[in-house]
N, C-alpha and C positions, 0 to 999 in steps of 0.2 A: 125533617129538613132534607133538602136536596143539595148535596155537596159535591164539588169537583176537586180532586187532588191532583195538582201538577207534580208529576213524578210518582204516581201511585204504584208503579212496579219497582221502584227503588227500595232500598233497605228500610228507611224510616217510613216512606210512603206506603209500602206494603202493609206494615203493622198498623198504620193509621187507617187504611182502608178496612182492615179487619175490625178495628175498634169501632169505627162508625157503623159498620154492618151489625156488630154485636149490640149496639145501642138502638138499632131499628131504623137507621137513616138510609136514604137512597144515595148511592155513591157512583161517581164516574171518575175517569182519569184521562189526562193527556200524558202520554209516555212515549219514550223511544222504543222501537222494536229491537232492543239489544239482547234480550234473553227469551228463550222459548217459555211460554206459559202453559204449564201442564194442569192436571186436575187439582193441584194445590192452590191455584189462584181462583178466587170466587167467580163463578160463571155469571152471576147477576150484576157484575160490575161492567158498565159500558166503557169501552176503551177506545180512545181516539189516538191513533199512532201519528205523532207529529213532533216537531222540534220547536219548542216555544222560543228558543233563541233566534230562530230564523223566521218564525211566523210574523206576518204583518198585523198591525193592530186591528184592522177591520176583520181579519180572519179570526183573531182571538175573540173579538166581540161576538161574532156569529156563533162560535163554539160555546162561549160562556153564558149566553143568554138563557135565562130560565132557571138559573141556580140561585140558591139562597146564600151559599157560603163557598169560599175557596181557600184551599191550603196550598201554599207555595213551598214545595219541598225539593227544589232542585238548585244546582249551582255547585261550583268547585269548592273543595275545602282547602285548608291551609297547606296540604301536602303537594298540591299542584305546583310544578316548576315550569312555567311557560318560557318559550323562546322570547328574547327581547325584554321589554320592560314589564315587570310584574304588575305594577299599578294599572297600566292600560288593560291588561288581561282581566284582572279581577274587577275593575270598575265596569268593564263591558258586560261581564257575566253576572256579577253580583248586584250591581246598581242599575245600569241601563236596562238589562233584560227584565229584571224583577219589576221595575217601575212601569215598563211597557205592559206587562201582564196585569199589574194592579190597576192601572188606569183603564185598561180594557175591561177588567172585571167591574170596576165602578161604573163605567159607561154602559155596561150590559145590565146594570140594575142589581148586582150582587151587594148584599148589605153587610156581610161579615167576612173578614179576611185574616188568616193567620200566616205569618211569614216565619220560616225556620231560619234562625240566625245562629250566631256563635257565642259561646261563653267568653270569648276574648273581648267582646263588647262590654260584658259585665266587669271584667278586670280593668278596662279602660276607665270606667266610672269609679271603681273602688280604689284604684291606684293612679290618680292623675299625674303624680310626680314622675312616673316612669315614661310618660309621653309615648305610649304604645302606638298611637295613630301616626306619630311622626316617624317612628323607627320601622314600622311594619305595615306595608301597603295592604296586606290582607285585612288586618284589623281596621285600618282606615276605611276600607271599602265596606266592611261589615257595619261599622258605625253609620256610615252614610246611607247604606241600604235601609237600615232601621228608621233613621230620621226621615228620609225621603218617602218611604212607604207610608209612614204615619201621616205625613203631610198630604199625601195624595188622597187620603180619605175625604178631605174637603167637606166634612159634615154630612156626606152622603153614604159613607161606608165605614164601619168600625174596623180598625186595623190593630191587631195584637202581634207582638214580637216574642218569640220563644228563643231564649239564648241557651244553646245546648252544649253540654260538656262531653267527656269521653263516653261513648256508647258501646255497649257490648250486646251480642246476640247474633243470630244467624237467620238466613232465609234461603229457600230453594234457589238453585241456579246461580247464586252469587257467592264467591269466596270472600270471607271477611277481609277488609283492608288490613287488619292486624297481621295477616300472614307475611306480607312484604315489609311492613313497617317494623315489626319487632320479632315475630315468632321464628322466622328463619335465622335471625341473629342469635336468639336464645338457644336454638337447636345446635348451631354450628360452633359457638364460642365455648371454650372450656371454663373461662372465668368471665363473668358479666360485670362490666364497668358502666356505672350510670350516675348521673349527678344527683345531689341531694335535692329533694323537693317533692311535690305531689299535687294532686288536684282532685276535682270532683268527678264522680262516675255514676252511671245509671244504666239499667237494663232497658233495651229498646221497647219492650212492652209498656213500660211506664212512661216513656216518651210519647208513645201513641195515645195513652190516656190523657197526658197533658195537652196534646194537640186537640183532642176532642173536647176536653174541658174548656180550653181557650176559645174554641169555635162557638161553644154554646154559652159560656158564662164570662168570657174575658171582657175587660174594660178597654175601650178605645184608647190608643196611645200608650198602653202599658207595655213595658219591656220586662218580661218574666224570666228571671234566672231559673232554669230547670236543672235539677240535680238530685242526688240521693246521698251517696257516701263519699266523704272526704278520705282519700287514701294516698299514702306516700308512694312514690315510684318504687321504692324497695319492696313494699308490701304487695303492690300490683305485680311486679316481676316475680316475686316468690310465689304468688298465687298462680301465675301462669306456669312456672316451673313445676309446681305441684301437679297441675293438670297434665303436664307433659311427662310425668314420672321422672323428672330430673331434679328432684328436691335438693339433692346434695351439691348441686352446682353452687359455686361461691359467687355472691353478689357483693361487689365492692363499691362503696360510695366515693366518688371522686370530688375534689374541691372545685368550686366554680371557676377558679383561675385556670385550672387544667381544662375544664370544659370549654372555656373561652378560646383556648388555643385550638381546640377541635373545631369550634365555630369558624375560626379564621381559615382553617383548612377547607371546611365546607364551602366558604365564600369563594376561595380560590378555585376550587373544583367547579363550582357553578359558573364562574366567569370563564373558565377554560372551555366549558361545554356550551357556552352561549345561552345559559338559562338564568333565571332569577327567581328566588324564592319569595313568596309573599310574607314570610317571617324572616327578617334579615338575620343570617347566622351570626353576625358580629354582635347582635344584641339579644339573640334568641335565648342563650343560656342565662345571662344576667337578668333579663326581664321575665323569663318564663320558666325554663326548665330547672333552674336552681332555686326556684321559689316555691313555697307552700301556698299555692293558689287555691285556698279553701274558701268556701262561703256557705251560708245557711240558706237552703232553698225551701224551708218549711212553710214560709208564707205563701209561696207560689203553689206548693203542694196542697195547702189548705184551700186556697182560692179556686184552683182549677180541679181539685178533686182527684189527683192521681196518686197511685200507691207508690210505696218504696220497698226496698229490700230485694234480695235475690242476686246481688252483684256477684258473689263467688260462683254460684251456679251458672250465671250468664257468662262469666269468664271461662268456665269449664267447657260450656257448649261451644263458645267461640273458638277456643283452642282445638277442640276435637275436630271442628270443621276445617280448620287450617291444616291440621295434621293429615286428615284424609286426603286433602287436595295435594299435599306434598308427597 
């Protein structure tokens, strides 16, 4: 199969490229020239340096013609805090840009498409009473992205959605996002305060296996929750502290009411700085961080043929990369 990965030099895209090559497929990518590619990046991958957010549809059709499948692996995650209205930002980059690429791929004759989405869309289905799409513009846009992408297949292209959880792992030239999100805080604080809750986690290599499995065997219109191990925040943080040789640091679980007050402070700070989060801090802790957002991804693993395990080792590798950069 001849496959093109949009964002093939990114974190997940890179491992996806490696997995396709391992399976004997021909791989190309459209990527930004934001990091130097050394000997670590496969030389037999054809790279087009461009920005799909800015490319016109006819330019995309020209580049995408001749491929059997496309993987869409770009777009901001929930940590982005744009200036102005968050919904406008996320809709433009998660929905409008994605649909432009997908319609171009369909019109170019591509028959298989995999879109990397978020496990927040999984939670929106599992917990409709929490009204996640109403409270959080990022989740709203992820749900719209999936639904619109599937609709754009129009009977001409099979579209599969992968809903991805917390992902651990490293790649050359990119510092893990975990460094700024959490590792710095764990290193600096004498006592760690964190809300009760937890979620699903997976190693990046298994995400890549899921992407390839969906490309080859996925069913059109299916939204696959991808994941491996359900882990509490406390266990995740303790595993990180162990990897940092800081096992004796105390981790204290705070009640959701106290976390909510912290969310109010975050909302005030964002407003003061003129930014808006895609996950509303006023609802973030009640809806997400204080909840055990666990789910069983075994059906997806069986259907797509991806492996599981290795979370602890993947966290260790991730922490080591963060510490080296610090």
